[in-house]
TORPA-4810 file (N, C-alpha, C, O; in nm, 3 decimals):
<nodes>
NODE_1_19.384_18.545_6.369_19.424_18.392_6.357_19.212_18.383_6.321_19.111_18.443_6.358_M
NODE_2_19.258_18.235_6.205_19.094_18.159_6.236_19.068_18.093_6.354_19.150_18.072_6.444_T
NODE_3_18.925_18.053_6.350_18.945_17.949_6.453_19.023_17.838_6.408_19.134_17.800_6.445_T
NODE_4_18.951_17.795_6.326_19.059_17.670_6.307_19.235_17.623_6.309_19.281_17.510_6.325_M
NODE_5_19.303_17.747_6.286_19.419_17.792_6.310_19.452_17.780_6.472_19.557_17.730_6.515_Q
NODE_6_19.366_17.824_6.540_19.372_17.859_6.716_19.350_17.690_6.755_19.428_17.628_6.826_V
NODE_7_19.229_17.632_6.694_19.239_17.482_6.747_19.331_17.400_6.703_19.334_17.285_6.747_I
NODE_8_19.432_17.447_6.598_19.540_17.328_6.532_19.681_17.366_6.580_19.783_17.298_6.570_F
NODE_9_19.667_17.504_6.640_19.793_17.569_6.701_19.792_17.501_6.826_19.895_17.442_6.858_L
NODE_10_19.689_17.500_6.903_19.636_17.425_7.028_19.674_17.285_7.069_19.740_17.242_7.164_T
NODE_11_19.604_17.221_6.957_19.637_17.070_6.926_19.792_17.055_6.921_19.854_16.986_7.003_L
NODE_12_19.828_17.097_6.860_20.018_17.090_6.811_20.080_17.143_6.925_20.200_17.117_6.930_L
NODE_13_20.028_17.224_7.038_20.098_17.257_7.203_20.088_17.125_7.267_20.189_17.060_7.289_V
NODE_14_19.950_17.074_7.302_19.943_16.988_7.366_20.030_16.849_7.315_20.076_16.765_7.392_V
NODE_15_20.039_16.847_7.182_20.138_16.729_7.142_20.280_16.734_7.193_20.351_16.641_7.232_L
NODE_16_20.302_16.854_7.183_20.412_16.864_7.177_20.483_16.828_7.331_20.577_16.752_7.355_V
NODE_17_20.407_16.906_7.416_20.401_16.936_7.548_20.385_16.752_7.653_20.406_16.722_7.771_T
NODE_18_20.351_16.697_7.564_20.258_16.553_7.599_20.320_16.457_7.576_20.314_16.345_7.627_S
NODE_19_20.408_16.514_7.465_20.492_16.366_7.402_20.620_16.386_7.391_20.647_16.493_7.335_S
NODE_20_20.735_16.304_7.434_20.855_16.284_7.401_20.858_16.190_7.264_20.964_16.128_7.257_R
NODE_21_20.804_16.175_7.198_20.804_16.097_7.095_20.762_16.211_6.949_20.787_16.174_6.835_A
NODE_22_20.697_16.350_6.980_20.694_16.400_6.871_20.822_16.493_6.859_20.880_16.562_6.944_L
NODE_23_20.852_16.469_6.695_20.974_16.531_6.619_20.916_16.652_6.504_20.801_16.667_6.461_K
NODE_24_21.047_16.734_6.471_20.984_16.827_6.316_21.015_16.735_6.205_21.092_16.641_6.223_S
NODE_25_20.968_16.752_6.108_21.051_16.693_5.978_20.952_16.592_5.934_20.865_16.620_6.016_G
NODE_26_20.918_16.526_5.888_20.846_16.411_5.813_20.899_16.262_5.819_21.006_16.227_5.770_K
NODE_27_20.817_16.183_5.879_20.852_16.015_5.919_20.958_16.012_5.831_20.975_16.077_5.729_C
NODE_28_21.065_15.882_5.911_21.145_15.816_5.814_21.079_15.719_5.768_20.982_15.675_5.830_P
NODE_29_21.130_15.654_5.624_21.100_15.535_5.551_21.165_15.409_5.590_21.199_15.353_5.486_T
NODE_30_21.207_15.321_5.719_21.312_15.289_5.728_21.263_15.085_5.659_21.160_15.020_5.678_P
NODE_31_21.362_15.056_5.600_21.265_14.884_5.551_21.223_14.870_5.651_21.222_14.942_5.751_D
NODE_32_21.162_14.715_5.616_21.132_14.630_5.714_21.166_14.483_5.763_21.286_14.457_5.771_V
NODE_33_21.114_14.427_5.781_21.124_14.287_5.780_21.112_14.224_5.646_20.994_14.219_5.608_Q
NODE_34_21.214_14.165_5.547_21.176_14.081_5.466_21.142_13.935_5.501_21.183_13.850_5.580_A
NODE_35_21.039_13.945_5.397_20.990_13.844_5.366_20.910_13.785_5.479_20.926_13.670_5.522_N
NODE_36_20.822_13.875_5.526_20.778_13.882_5.650_20.686_13.791_5.646_20.626_13.776_5.540_F
NODE_37_20.648_13.697_5.779_20.544_13.556_5.738_20.454_13.635_5.908_20.494_13.656_6.022_D
NODE_38_20.313_13.657_5.832_20.230_13.695_5.960_20.247_13.530_6.007_20.325_13.537_6.102_V
NODE_39_20.218_13.410_5.990_20.129_13.308_6.052_20.247_13.272_6.180_20.222_13.225_6.291_S
NODE_40_20.376_13.309_6.126_20.482_13.240_6.257_20.499_13.422_6.344_20.603_13.438_6.407_K
NODE_41_20.442_13.488_6.343_20.432_13.642_6.380_20.332_13.607_6.529_20.348_13.647_6.644_Y
NODE_42_20.237_13.524_6.475_20.091_13.520_6.586_20.157_13.411_6.723_20.242_13.321_6.730_L
NODE_43_20.058_13.482_6.823_20.104_13.416_6.960_20.151_13.538_7.033_20.174_13.644_6.975_G
NODE_44_20.162_13.521_7.154_20.220_13.610_7.254_20.354_13.655_7.272_20.452_13.581_7.270_K
NODE_45_20.353_13.784_7.290_20.454_13.892_7.268_20.466_13.944_7.402_20.358_13.983_7.448_W
NODE_46_20.574_13.958_7.484_20.634_14.064_7.576_20.682_14.209_7.540_20.771_14.249_7.465_Y
NODE_47_20.613_14.256_7.600_20.704_14.405_7.577_20.818_14.458_7.664_20.807_14.491_7.782_E
NODE_48_20.925_14.460_7.593_21.019_14.511_7.695_21.104_14.633_7.709_21.187_14.656_7.797_I
NODE_49_21.050_14.750_7.554_21.077_14.884_7.605_20.999_14.898_7.514_20.967_14.816_7.428_T
NODE_50_20.942_15.066_7.537_20.888_15.146_7.424_20.894_15.280_7.406_20.954_15.334_7.498_K
NODE_51_20.860_15.346_7.332_20.870_15.456_7.362_20.766_15.527_7.414_20.660_15.471_7.388_L
NODE_52_20.747_15.669_7.503_20.655_15.662_7.558_20.495_15.724_7.490_20.488_15.839_7.445_P
NODE_53_20.411_15.657_7.492_20.283_15.686_7.458_20.211_15.721_7.554_20.233_15.687_7.671_N
NODE_54_20.098_15.806_7.509_19.985_15.818_7.583_19.872_15.697_7.622_19.799_15.730_7.715_P
NODE_55_19.848_15.566_7.565_19.779_15.495_7.537_19.801_15.376_7.631_19.722_15.285_7.658_F
NODE_56_19.940_15.397_7.680_20.010_15.288_7.777_20.024_15.317_7.892_20.111_15.404_7.887_Q
NODE_57_19.994_15.301_8.009_20.016_15.290_8.183_20.058_15.250_8.248_20.111_15.302_8.346_R
NODE_58_20.051_15.120_8.213_20.052_14.985_8.257_20.234_14.924_8.284_20.335_14.966_8.226_G
NODE_59_20.228_14.859_8.347_20.342_14.725_8.330_20.338_14.577_8.284_20.223_14.537_8.272_Q
NODE_60_20.430_14.488_8.257_20.348_14.358_8.242_20.304_14.320_8.130_20.257_14.211_8.097_C
NODE_61_20.327_14.444_8.052_20.237_14.422_7.888_20.295_14.355_7.795_20.407_14.363_7.745_S
NODE_62_20.174_14.265_7.767_20.139_14.203_7.622_20.138_14.204_7.514_20.198_14.306_7.479_T
NODE_63_20.093_14.133_7.403_20.041_14.134_7.344_20.011_14.004_7.252_20.085_13.956_7.166_A
NODE_64_19.899_13.965_7.287_19.840_13.855_7.181_19.768_13.886_7.088_19.662_13.946_7.107_L
NODE_65_19.831_13.835_6.919_19.824_13.801_6.787_19.749_13.666_6.781_19.781_13.566_6.845_Y
NODE_66_19.623_13.679_6.679_19.565_13.566_6.653_19.575_13.649_6.551_19.605_13.769_6.550_S
NODE_67_19.524_13.516_6.393_19.456_13.529_6.275_19.313_13.548_6.299_19.279_13.499_6.407_L
NODE_68_19.204_13.612_6.221_19.109_13.599_6.214_19.028_13.564_6.081_18.921_13.505_6.071_K
NODE_69_19.135_13.635_5.952_19.127_13.614_5.831_19.254_13.637_5.743_19.355_13.690_5.789_S
NODE_70_19.244_13.593_5.612_19.373_13.615_5.567_19.417_13.747_5.598_19.316_13.814_5.616_P
NODE_71_19.521_13.819_5.614_19.582_13.965_5.634_19.491_14.038_5.758_19.476_14.158_5.777_G
NODE_72_19.438_13.933_5.830_19.332_14.048_5.921_19.379_13.932_6.083_19.336_13.819_6.103_V
NODE_73_19.473_14.009_6.169_19.500_14.010_6.300_19.406_14.071_6.383_19.358_14.181_6.355_I
NODE_74_19.371_14.002_6.495_19.293_14.051_6.601_19.462_14.025_6.713_19.547_13.937_6.725_E
NODE_75_19.435_14.162_6.771_19.531_14.168_6.840_19.452_14.220_7.018_19.376_14.308_7.057_V
NODE_76_19.525_14.108_7.078_19.516_14.172_7.215_19.598_14.207_7.287_19.680_14.120_7.315_L
NODE_77_19.618_14.333_7.345_19.720_14.400_7.442_19.626_14.405_7.588_19.509_14.419_7.625_N
NODE_78_19.728_14.388_7.628_19.704_14.369_7.796_19.833_14.427_7.932_19.955_14.406_7.935_S
NODE_79_19.755_14.496_8.019_19.903_14.581_8.057_19.852_14.569_8.245_19.738_14.591_8.286_E
NODE_80_19.920_14.546_8.295_19.887_14.608_8.449_19.900_14.757_8.468_19.957_14.850_8.411_L
NODE_81_19.829_14.741_8.567_19.784_14.901_8.572_19.835_14.916_8.770_19.844_14.820_8.846_R
NODE_82_19.852_15.015_8.795_19.945_15.042_8.899_19.834_15.041_9.034_19.885_15.072_9.142_D
NODE_83_19.716_15.014_9.034_19.618_14.983_9.144_19.561_14.854_9.115_19.453_14.814_9.159_D
NODE_84_19.674_14.761_9.005_19.676_14.614_9.050_19.541_14.567_8.935_19.570_14.451_8.908_G
NODE_85_19.463_14.589_8.888_19.405_14.571_8.771_19.442_14.567_8.644_19.532_14.638_8.599_T
NODE_86_19.375_14.484_8.575_19.443_14.447_8.463_19.322_14.493_8.340_19.205_14.464_8.315_I
NODE_87_19.464_14.614_8.264_19.347_14.692_8.125_19.372_14.614_7.994_19.493_14.604_7.971_N
NODE_88_19.299_14.559_7.910_19.307_14.513_7.814_19.219_14.598_7.713_19.134_14.680_7.747_S
NODE_89_19.267_14.555_7.540_19.215_14.656_7.502_19.207_14.520_7.362_19.296_14.435_7.364_V
NODE_90_19.094_14.510_7.246_19.121_14.456_7.157_19.116_14.571_7.030_19.064_14.682_7.011_V
NODE_91_19.195_14.482_6.959_19.177_14.558_6.769_19.234_14.494_6.689_19.291_14.389_6.720_G
NODE_92_19.234_14.538_6.572_19.233_14.490_6.435_19.383_14.522_6.360_19.410_14.639_6.333_T
NODE_93_19.472_14.421_6.329_19.608_14.474_6.254_19.550_14.427_6.108_19.473_14.331_6.103_A
NODE_94_19.587_14.492_5.998_19.546_14.477_5.869_19.624_14.488_5.784_19.631_14.606_5.750_T
NODE_95_19.737_14.376_5.688_19.792_14.400_5.607_19.753_14.469_5.503_19.670_14.409_5.433_V
NODE_96_19.789_14.593_5.462_19.722_14.661_5.354_19.798_14.663_5.221_19.764_14.723_5.120_K
NODE_97_19.868_14.614_5.232_19.979_14.557_5.085_20.020_14.452_5.074_20.130_14.446_5.128_N
NODE_98_19.979_14.327_5.014_20.020_14.198_5.014_20.133_14.166_5.016_20.175_14.069_5.080_P
NODE_99_20.228_14.269_4.920_20.370_14.291_4.863_20.457_14.330_4.987_20.558_14.267_5.018_S
NODE_100_20.418_14.423_5.044_20.500_14.426_5.208_20.359_14.383_5.345_20.276_14.447_5.409_E
NODE_101_20.392_14.265_5.335_20.319_14.206_5.471_20.381_14.257_5.586_20.316_14.235_5.688_P
NODE_102_20.499_14.326_5.602_20.529_14.378_5.737_20.502_14.507_5.765_20.554_14.570_5.857_A
NODE_103_20.400_14.562_5.669_20.416_14.707_5.746_20.190_14.678_5.744_20.120_14.643_5.649_K
NODE_104_20.156_14.707_5.859_20.051_14.652_5.889_19.968_14.771_5.919_20.032_14.876_5.915_L
NODE_105_19.851_14.781_5.947_19.763_14.886_6.003_19.713_14.895_6.123_19.610_14.829_6.119_E
NODE_106_19.728_14.941_6.235_19.611_14.886_6.352_19.552_14.987_6.408_19.606_15.093_6.440_V
NODE_107_19.395_14.948_6.426_19.312_15.028_6.523_19.253_14.946_6.612_19.219_14.829_6.592_T
NODE_108_19.236_15.037_6.753_19.116_14.949_6.845_19.023_15.021_6.844_18.938_14.967_6.916_F
NODE_109_18.975_15.138_6.795_18.853_15.197_6.860_18.736_15.230_6.690_18.759_15.328_6.619_F
NODE_110_18.619_15.124_6.654_18.580_15.210_6.531_18.582_15.355_6.529_18.579_15.433_6.624_Q
NODE_111_18.586_15.370_6.441_18.559_15.495_6.351_18.699_15.574_6.383_18.711_15.676_6.315_G
NODE_112_18.816_15.544_6.479_18.948_15.629_6.460_19.010_15.544_6.341_18.994_15.427_6.305_T
NODE_113_19.099_15.665_6.287_19.228_15.618_6.185_19.275_15.513_6.223_19.223_15.490_6.333_P
NODE_114_19.355_15.419_6.193_19.420_15.312_6.190_19.574_15.407_6.196_19.600_15.503_6.124_P
NODE_115_19.645_15.359_6.281_19.799_15.331_6.286_19.905_15.260_6.256_19.903_15.144_6.297_G
NODE_116_20.016_15.301_6.183_20.126_15.228_6.137_20.201_15.111_6.264_20.261_15.128_6.369_P
NODE_117_20.159_15.003_6.190_20.210_14.912_6.289_20.361_14.829_6.203_20.337_14.728_6.137_Y
NODE_118_20.498_14.876_6.209_20.555_14.796_6.102_20.662_14.720_6.151_20.741_14.766_6.232_W
NODE_119_20.670_14.581_6.097_20.774_14.469_6.182_20.945_14.517_6.116_21.009_14.477_6.018_V
NODE_120_20.962_14.577_6.177_21.157_14.608_6.144_21.225_14.511_6.139_21.324_14.490_6.068_L
NODE_121_21.177_14.450_6.211_21.343_14.335_6.289_21.233_14.205_6.363_21.153_14.228_6.454_S
NODE_122_21.249_14.103_6.311_21.192_13.991_6.419_21.263_13.849_6.326_21.290_13.830_6.207_T
NODE_123_21.275_13.768_6.454_21.328_13.628_6.391_21.224_13.523_6.449_21.252_13.404_6.453_D
NODE_124_21.093_13.578_6.498_20.951_13.524_6.520_21.013_13.457_6.662_20.953_13.489_6.765_Y
NODE_125_21.108_13.383_6.672_21.101_13.312_6.820_21.131_13.381_6.953_21.098_13.369_7.071_E
NODE_126_21.215_13.466_6.872_21.277_13.541_7.043_21.264_13.691_7.051_21.248_13.733_7.166_G
NODE_127_21.267_13.800_6.938_21.210_13.913_6.904_21.151_13.971_6.821_21.141_13.930_6.705_H
NODE_128_21.090_14.101_6.875_21.042_14.144_6.761_21.040_14.313_6.759_20.997_14.361_6.864_S
NODE_129_21.083_14.421_6.644_21.127_14.554_6.666_21.036_14.558_6.601_21.012_14.481_6.508_L
NODE_130_20.935_14.696_6.658_20.811_14.744_6.568_20.831_14.892_6.558_20.901_14.945_6.644_V
NODE_131_20.783_14.959_6.473_20.808_15.085_6.477_20.656_15.142_6.384_20.583_15.068_6.318_Y
NODE_132_20.640_15.287_6.404_20.524_15.351_6.394_20.530_15.449_6.388_20.591_15.500_6.481_G
NODE_133_20.486_15.526_6.301_20.525_15.707_6.252_20.427_15.763_6.167_20.393_15.713_6.059_C
NODE_134_20.383_15.866_6.215_20.234_15.953_6.183_20.308_16.078_6.094_20.424_16.094_6.131_T
NODE_135_20.278_16.140_6.021_20.316_16.280_5.966_20.191_16.402_6.038_20.073_16.366_6.039_D
NODE_136_20.222_16.518_6.084_20.121_16.607_6.136_20.181_16.728_6.090_20.257_16.783_6.169_Y
NODE_137_20.161_16.789_5.960_20.242_16.876_5.873_20.376_16.939_5.902_20.453_16.953_5.807_V
NODE_138_20.409_16.973_6.008_20.570_16.993_6.016_20.648_16.883_6.123_20.770_16.870_6.135_L
NODE_139_20.542_16.810_6.195_20.582_16.746_6.277_20.578_16.564_6.237_20.538_16.531_6.125_F
NODE_140_20.606_16.496_6.302_20.587_16.355_6.339_20.581_16.300_6.423_20.683_16.305_6.492_H
NODE_141_20.477_16.222_6.473_20.471_16.154_6.585_20.526_15.975_6.570_20.488_15.902_6.478_L
NODE_142_20.609_15.935_6.667_20.686_15.809_6.647_20.616_15.692_6.776_20.586_15.701_6.895_E
NODE_143_20.614_15.613_6.698_20.590_15.472_6.824_20.700_15.380_6.813_20.771_15.383_6.713_Y
NODE_144_20.728_15.275_6.934_20.823_15.191_6.930_20.804_15.092_7.009_20.768_15.127_7.121_S
NODE_145_20.817_14.952_6.991_20.820_14.866_7.052_20.937_14.768_7.074_20.958_14.724_6.961_W
NODE_146_21.010_14.720_7.144_21.086_14.588_7.130_21.010_14.450_7.207_21.006_14.441_7.330_I
NODE_147_20.958_14.358_7.125_20.859_14.264_7.220_20.985_14.136_7.205_21.074_14.130_7.121_L
NODE_148_20.965_14.071_7.280_20.990_13.935_7.317_20.936_13.819_7.339_20.848_13.840_7.423_S
NODE_149_20.939_13.704_7.311_20.859_13.588_7.301_20.873_13.516_7.483_20.812_13.422_7.533_R
NODE_150_20.961_13.592_7.531_20.975_13.577_7.690_20.997_13.712_7.785_21.031_13.821_7.738_E
NODE_151_20.976_13.693_7.898_20.974_13.833_7.978_21.090_13.922_7.999_21.089_14.017_8.078_P
NODE_152_21.210_13.880_7.909_21.345_13.897_7.928_21.361_13.913_7.755_21.299_13.865_7.660_T
NODE_153_21.476_14.002_7.769_21.572_13.963_7.594_21.693_13.995_7.644_21.709_14.072_7.739_L
NODE_154_21.817_13.914_7.558_21.956_13.938_7.565_21.966_14.097_7.545_21.911_14.172_7.465_A
NODE_155_22.061_14.120_7.652_22.127_14.280_7.603_22.216_14.241_7.478_22.195_14.330_7.396_E
NODE_156_22.300_14.156_7.429_22.297_14.198_7.295_22.210_14.208_7.168_22.247_14.260_7.063_E
NODE_157_22.029_14.126_7.202_21.987_14.138_7.100_21.933_14.287_7.158_21.904_14.350_7.057_T
NODE_158_21.915_14.343_7.236_21.878_14.462_7.284_21.938_14.593_7.236_21.880_14.701_7.232_M
NODE_159_22.090_14.563_7.192_22.181_14.633_7.182_22.160_14.676_7.020_22.162_14.792_6.977_K
NODE_160_22.136_14.528_6.925_22.091_14.518_6.816_22.003_14.585_6.763_22.028_14.631_6.652_E
NODE_161_21.873_14.613_6.824_21.793_14.629_6.760_21.759_14.806_6.809_21.688_14.884_6.744_L
NODE_162_21.827_14.835_6.929_21.873_14.983_6.929_21.936_15.032_6.852_21.926_15.155_6.847_D
NODE_163_22.001_14.987_6.785_22.124_14.998_6.658_22.062_15.056_6.535_22.117_15.136_6.460_G
NODE_164_21.904_14.993_6.519_21.866_14.964_6.430_21.789_15.107_6.451_21.794_15.187_6.357_I
NODE_165_21.720_15.142_6.568_21.604_15.249_6.576_21.689_15.330_6.560_21.654_15.420_6.483_L
NODE_166_21.845_15.345_6.620_21.915_15.506_6.586_21.936_15.519_6.440_21.924_15.626_6.381_S
NODE_167_21.964_15.424_6.394_21.970_15.454_6.260_21.877_15.524_6.164_21.896_15.579_6.056_S
NODE_168_21.763_15.502_6.244_21.629_15.588_6.148_21.662_15.705_6.249_21.658_15.805_6.177_I
NODE_169_21.686_15.739_6.352_21.651_15.879_6.398_21.619_15.887_6.531_21.642_15.983_6.604_G
NODE_170_21.551_15.760_6.567_21.504_15.746_6.692_21.549_15.736_6.788_21.600_15.625_6.797_V
NODE_171_21.574_15.852_6.963_21.665_15.874_7.024_21.585_15.705_7.141_21.475_15.689_7.194_D
NODE_172_21.705_15.620_7.135_21.702_15.511_7.214_21.683_15.523_7.367_21.639_15.437_7.444_V
NODE_173_21.740_15.687_7.405_21.743_15.696_7.553_21.595_15.723_7.591_21.552_15.737_7.706_N
NODE_174_21.529_15.728_7.488_21.375_15.805_7.536_21.281_15.661_7.569_21.171_15.676_7.621_K
NODE_175_21.334_15.516_7.534_21.289_15.392_7.491_21.261_15.404_7.673_21.340_15.453_7.753_M
NODE_176_21.145_15.354_7.701_21.114_15.302_7.826_21.113_15.155_7.892_21.027_15.095_7.828_L
NODE_177_21.162_15.076_7.981_21.183_14.966_8.032_21.024_14.913_8.063_20.942_14.994_8.107_P
NODE_178_20.986_14.769_8.036_20.804_14.739_8.060_20.893_14.689_8.202_21.016_14.689_8.190_T
NODE_179_20.836_14.648_8.331_20.861_14.574_8.426_20.778_14.468_8.395_20.657_14.482_8.374_N
NODE_180_20.844_14.351_8.390_20.827_14.230_8.356_20.838_14.113_8.475_20.806_13.994_8.474_Q
NODE_181_20.888_14.182_8.562_20.900_14.095_8.705_20.820_14.006_8.741_20.719_14.043_8.800_N
NODE_182_20.845_13.834_8.710_20.793_13.730_8.749_20.688_13.755_8.842_20.574_13.723_8.808_E
NODE_183_20.707_13.807_8.950_20.657_13.811_9.077_20.532_13.928_9.040_20.420_13.906_8.992_T
NODE_184_20.589_14.049_9.077_20.495_14.172_9.010_20.412_14.132_8.886_20.289_14.142_8.895_Y
NODE_185_20.451_14.102_8.807_20.377_14.048_8.688_20.291_13.874_8.708_20.257_13.805_8.612_C
NODE_186_20.276_13.843_8.825_20.228_13.716_8.842_20.097_13.702_8.787_20.065_13.609_8.713_S
NODE_187_20.016_13.799_8.825_19.855_13.839_8.817_19.837_13.776_8.642_19.789_13.673_8.594_V
NODE_188_19.905_13.902_8.582_19.892_13.873_8.415_19.923_13.725_8.366_19.857_13.683_8.271_M
NODE_189_20.017_13.646_8.423_20.035_13.510_8.378_19.966_13.390_8.438_20.022_13.281_8.450_R
NODE_190_19.840_13.414_8.476_19.765_13.348_8.539_19.654_13.247_8.444_19.572_13.175_8.501_Q
</nodes>
Protein backbone atom coordinates (compact mmCIF):
# COMPACT_ATOMS: atom_id res chain seq x y z
CA UNK A 1 0.00 0.00 0.00
CA UNK A 2 1.34 3.44 -0.92
CA UNK A 3 1.63 6.29 1.54
CA UNK A 4 -1.18 8.15 -0.24
CA UNK A 5 -3.48 5.13 0.03
CA UNK A 6 -2.77 4.85 3.76
CA UNK A 7 -3.47 8.57 4.26
CA UNK A 8 -6.68 8.32 2.21
CA UNK A 9 -7.92 5.28 4.14
CA UNK A 10 -7.05 6.90 7.47
CA UNK A 11 -8.98 10.05 6.53
CA UNK A 12 -11.88 7.93 5.34
CA UNK A 13 -12.01 6.03 8.64
CA UNK A 14 -11.90 9.31 10.58
CA UNK A 15 -14.74 10.72 8.47
CA UNK A 16 -16.86 7.59 8.82
CA UNK A 17 -16.43 7.38 12.58
CA UNK A 18 -16.81 11.12 13.25
CA UNK A 19 -19.76 11.90 11.01
CA UNK A 20 -23.28 10.61 11.10
CA UNK A 21 -23.92 12.33 7.76
CA UNK A 22 -21.43 10.33 5.69
CA UNK A 23 -23.17 7.89 3.37
CA UNK A 24 -22.17 5.54 0.59
CA UNK A 25 -22.74 6.45 -3.03
CA UNK A 26 -23.02 9.75 -4.84
CA UNK A 27 -24.82 12.89 -3.68
CA UNK A 28 -28.45 13.21 -4.67
CA UNK A 29 -29.36 16.15 -6.91
CA UNK A 30 -32.59 17.49 -5.42
CA UNK A 31 -34.71 20.22 -6.93
CA UNK A 32 -34.00 23.64 -5.45
CA UNK A 33 -36.29 26.59 -4.79
CA UNK A 34 -37.76 27.78 -8.06
CA UNK A 35 -37.33 31.48 -8.89
CA UNK A 36 -35.09 31.98 -5.87
CA UNK A 37 -34.73 35.66 -4.95
CA UNK A 38 -31.55 36.32 -2.97
CA UNK A 39 -32.74 39.79 -1.92
CA UNK A 40 -35.79 38.30 -0.15
CA UNK A 41 -33.56 35.75 1.59
CA UNK A 42 -31.32 38.32 3.26
CA UNK A 43 -31.64 39.00 6.98
CA UNK A 44 -31.63 36.91 10.12
CA UNK A 45 -32.50 33.21 10.30
CA UNK A 46 -32.70 30.98 13.39
CA UNK A 47 -31.48 27.41 13.18
CA UNK A 48 -34.25 24.99 14.19
CA UNK A 49 -32.62 21.63 13.34
CA UNK A 50 -29.48 20.40 11.58
CA UNK A 51 -27.63 17.28 10.59
CA UNK A 52 -24.71 16.94 13.01
CA UNK A 53 -21.49 18.41 11.73
CA UNK A 54 -18.02 19.02 13.14
CA UNK A 55 -18.06 22.81 12.87
CA UNK A 56 -21.12 23.63 14.97
CA UNK A 57 -20.87 22.89 18.67
CA UNK A 58 -23.24 25.39 20.26
CA UNK A 59 -26.91 26.24 20.61
CA UNK A 60 -29.02 29.33 19.84
CA UNK A 61 -27.51 29.32 16.35
CA UNK A 62 -28.37 32.12 13.94
CA UNK A 63 -27.31 33.13 10.45
CA UNK A 64 -27.34 36.72 9.24
CA UNK A 65 -27.15 37.23 5.48
CA UNK A 66 -26.37 40.60 3.89
CA UNK A 67 -25.64 41.56 0.29
CA UNK A 68 -21.99 42.43 -0.41
CA UNK A 69 -22.36 42.77 -4.18
CA UNK A 70 -24.55 41.22 -6.89
CA UNK A 71 -24.43 37.43 -6.40
CA UNK A 72 -22.24 37.68 -3.29
CA UNK A 73 -23.66 37.40 0.24
CA UNK A 74 -21.88 37.97 3.53
CA UNK A 75 -22.69 35.22 6.03
CA UNK A 76 -22.42 35.75 9.79
CA UNK A 77 -23.05 32.53 11.72
CA UNK A 78 -23.26 32.77 15.51
CA UNK A 79 -23.83 30.25 18.29
CA UNK A 80 -23.77 30.11 22.07
CA UNK A 81 -21.17 27.70 23.42
CA UNK A 82 -21.65 25.62 26.57
CA UNK A 83 -19.19 27.86 28.45
CA UNK A 84 -21.40 30.91 27.81
CA UNK A 85 -19.23 32.46 25.08
CA UNK A 86 -20.56 33.46 21.70
CA UNK A 87 -18.76 31.92 18.75
CA UNK A 88 -19.15 33.71 15.41
CA UNK A 89 -17.68 33.15 11.98
CA UNK A 90 -17.96 35.32 8.87
CA UNK A 91 -18.07 33.80 5.42
CA UNK A 92 -19.14 34.46 1.88
CA UNK A 93 -21.86 32.75 -0.14
CA UNK A 94 -21.66 33.09 -3.89
CA UNK A 95 -24.17 32.38 -6.63
CA UNK A 96 -22.04 30.45 -9.13
CA UNK A 97 -24.62 30.19 -11.90
CA UNK A 98 -27.16 33.04 -12.25
CA UNK A 99 -29.60 30.62 -13.90
CA UNK A 100 -29.62 28.59 -10.62
CA UNK A 101 -29.50 31.25 -7.88
CA UNK A 102 -30.70 28.81 -5.17
CA UNK A 103 -27.44 26.87 -5.55
CA UNK A 104 -24.84 28.82 -3.64
CA UNK A 105 -21.31 28.01 -2.56
CA UNK A 106 -20.16 29.13 0.86
CA UNK A 107 -16.70 29.50 2.30
CA UNK A 108 -15.57 30.65 5.73
CA UNK A 109 -11.80 30.46 5.56
CA UNK A 110 -9.53 31.72 2.81
CA UNK A 111 -7.89 28.89 0.95
CA UNK A 112 -10.50 26.28 1.81
CA UNK A 113 -12.77 24.89 -0.88
CA UNK A 114 -16.33 26.20 -0.87
CA UNK A 115 -19.19 24.02 0.28
CA UNK A 116 -22.56 23.71 -1.42
CA UNK A 117 -25.46 25.64 0.13
CA UNK A 118 -28.61 24.74 -1.79
CA UNK A 119 -31.92 26.29 -0.78
CA UNK A 120 -34.43 23.50 -1.39
CA UNK A 121 -37.42 25.38 -0.04
CA UNK A 122 -38.18 28.80 1.38
CA UNK A 123 -41.12 31.14 1.72
CA UNK A 124 -38.65 33.94 2.68
CA UNK A 125 -40.78 35.04 5.66
CA UNK A 126 -41.06 31.84 7.68
CA UNK A 127 -38.86 28.87 6.75
CA UNK A 128 -35.85 27.78 4.77
CA UNK A 129 -34.61 24.27 4.04
CA UNK A 130 -30.91 24.14 3.16
CA UNK A 131 -29.01 21.12 1.88
CA UNK A 132 -25.38 20.61 1.00
CA UNK A 133 -23.58 17.50 -0.19
CA UNK A 134 -20.03 16.76 -1.30
CA UNK A 135 -18.86 13.58 -3.05
CA UNK A 136 -15.74 11.76 -1.80
CA UNK A 137 -15.01 8.90 -4.21
CA UNK A 138 -17.31 6.13 -2.85
CA UNK A 139 -19.08 8.24 -0.24
CA UNK A 140 -20.82 11.54 0.18
CA UNK A 141 -21.05 13.91 3.12
CA UNK A 142 -24.39 15.62 3.73
CA UNK A 143 -25.32 18.75 5.62
CA UNK A 144 -28.78 20.10 6.17
CA UNK A 145 -30.43 22.86 8.15
CA UNK A 146 -34.00 23.87 8.77
CA UNK A 147 -34.11 27.61 9.45
CA UNK A 148 -36.85 29.99 10.56
CA UNK A 149 -37.27 33.75 10.76
CA UNK A 150 -38.42 33.17 14.36
CA UNK A 151 -36.88 30.98 17.10
CA UNK A 152 -39.63 28.38 16.54
CA UNK A 153 -41.29 26.77 13.56
CA UNK A 154 -44.74 25.22 13.25
CA UNK A 155 -44.83 21.42 13.50
CA UNK A 156 -46.78 21.23 10.23
CA UNK A 157 -43.99 23.09 8.43
CA UNK A 158 -41.36 20.87 10.06
CA UNK A 159 -43.14 17.76 8.79
CA UNK A 160 -43.33 19.21 5.27
CA UNK A 161 -39.60 20.02 5.26
CA UNK A 162 -38.70 16.64 6.78
CA UNK A 163 -40.70 15.08 3.94
CA UNK A 164 -38.57 16.88 1.37
CA UNK A 165 -35.38 15.67 3.07
CA UNK A 166 -36.69 12.10 3.31
CA UNK A 167 -37.56 12.14 -0.39
CA UNK A 168 -33.87 12.67 -1.26
CA UNK A 169 -32.64 10.01 1.17
CA UNK A 170 -31.76 12.10 4.23
CA UNK A 171 -32.43 10.29 7.50
CA UNK A 172 -34.46 12.97 9.30
CA UNK A 173 -34.10 11.04 12.57
CA UNK A 174 -30.48 12.25 12.57
CA UNK A 175 -31.53 15.91 12.50
CA UNK A 176 -30.66 17.52 15.83
CA UNK A 177 -32.86 20.22 17.36
CA UNK A 178 -31.20 23.51 18.20
CA UNK A 179 -32.05 25.07 21.55
CA UNK A 180 -33.65 28.45 20.84
CA UNK A 181 -35.17 28.89 24.31
CA UNK A 182 -35.66 32.62 24.94
CA UNK A 183 -34.12 32.56 28.43
CA UNK A 184 -31.20 30.30 27.54
CA UNK A 185 -30.44 32.27 24.37
CA UNK A 186 -30.99 35.75 25.86
CA UNK A 187 -27.29 36.70 25.57
CA UNK A 188 -27.55 36.07 21.81
CA UNK A 189 -30.54 38.36 21.43
CA UNK A 190 -29.12 41.51 23.00
